[in-house]
C-alpha positions in Angstrom: 12.6 -10.5 -9.0 11.1 -10.6 -12.5 7.8 -9.3 -11.2 9.5 -6.4 -9.5 11.4 -5.6 -12.7 8.2 -5.6 -14.7 6.5 -3.3 -12.2 9.4 -0.9 -12.3 9.5 -1.0 -16.1 5.8 -0.1 -16.2 6.2 2.6 -13.6 9.2 4.3 -15.3 7.6 3.8 -18.7 4.4 5.6 -17.6 6.5 8.4 -15.9 8.3 9.0 -19.2 5.4 11.2 -20.4 5.1 14.7 -19.0 1.3 14.7 -19.0 1.3 11.5 -16.9 3.8 12.9 -14.5 1.6 16.0 -14.1 -1.5 13.9 -13.6 0.4 11.9 -10.9 1.5 15.1 -9.2 -2.0 16.4 -9.1 -3.6 13.3 -7.7 -0.8 13.1 -5.1 -2.2 16.3 -3.7 -5.8 15.2 -3.6 -8.2 12.6 -5.0 -9.7 14.0 -8.3 -12.5 12.9 -10.6 -11.5 11.9 -14.2 -13.3 15.1 -15.4 -11.3 17.2 -13.0 -8.1 15.6 -14.2 -9.0 16.1 -17.9 -10.0 19.8 -17.5 -6.7 21.6 -17.7 -5.2 19.6 -20.6 -5.7 20.5 -24.3 -6.5 16.8 -24.9 -9.6 14.8 -25.7 -11.2 13.0 -22.8 -10.2 9.7 -24.6 -6.6 10.8 -24.6 -6.6 11.6 -20.9 -8.4 8.2 -20.3 -5.5 6.5 -22.1 -3.0 8.3 -19.9 -4.9 7.2 -16.8 -5.0 3.5 -18.0 -1.3 3.5 -18.4 -0.8 5.0 -14.9 -3.3 2.4 -13.6 -1.6 -0.5 -15.3 1.7 0.6 -13.7 -0.2 0.7 -10.4 0.8 4.3 -9.8 -2.9 5.3 -9.4 -6.1 3.6 -8.3 -9.6 4.4 -9.5 -12.9 4.0 -7.6 -16.4 4.7 -8.5 -18.3 7.3 -6.6 -21.8 7.6 -8.0 -21.4 8.4 -11.7 -17.9 9.6 -11.3 -14.6 7.7 -11.3 -12.3 9.1 -8.7 -8.5 8.8 -9.0 -5.9 8.8 -6.3 -2.2 8.0 -6.1 -1.1 4.5 -5.0 1.7 5.0 -2.4 2.8 1.4 -2.6 4.0 1.7 -6.2 5.8 4.9 -5.5 7.6 3.3 -2.6 8.9 0.6 -5.0 10.2 3.3 -7.4 11.7 5.2 -4.5 13.4 2.1 -3.1 15.0 1.4 -6.5 16.2 5.0 -6.9 17.7 5.2 -3.4 20.7 3.0 -4.4 21.6 5.7 -7.0 21.0 8.5 -4.5 23.6 6.9 -2.2 26.0 6.6 -5.1 25.6 10.3 -6.1 25.8 11.5 -2.5 29.1 9.5 -2.1 30.5 11.1 -5.2 29.4 14.6 -4.2 30.9 14.1 -0.8 34.2 13.0 -2.5 34.1 16.1 -4.8 33.5 18.4 -1.8 36.5 16.8 0.0 38.6 17.3 -3.1 37.7 21.0 -3.3 38.4 21.5 0.4 41.9 19.9 0.0 42.6 22.0 -3.1 41.7 25.2 -1.1 44.0 24.1 1.7 46.8 23.6 -0.7 46.3 27.0 -2.2 46.4 28.6 1.2 49.5 26.7 2.3 51.3 27.1 -1.0 
């Protein structure tokens, strides 16, 4: 359980930064080289590399070497862990929203009858 908590802490910590969230979104669409990842950001290559190291430490991305380039892709296993964790809250909010919907329906019925 502690290992899962540490993994989630690293994942959520890395996702707290908008640049890292954007990088993750982009590599979810397709595998990109580090240079392709760095290109649209007004950051130094070193700063982008730090962001990638944080994402890699959280196991949200994986890197592989292809010739002289490092290629980056999303790691679906880590995202599944995050998704599984968040599903408990999704069920909670769906239940609350369903209850709110029922409340409003009852109030509308009361207004029509009264």
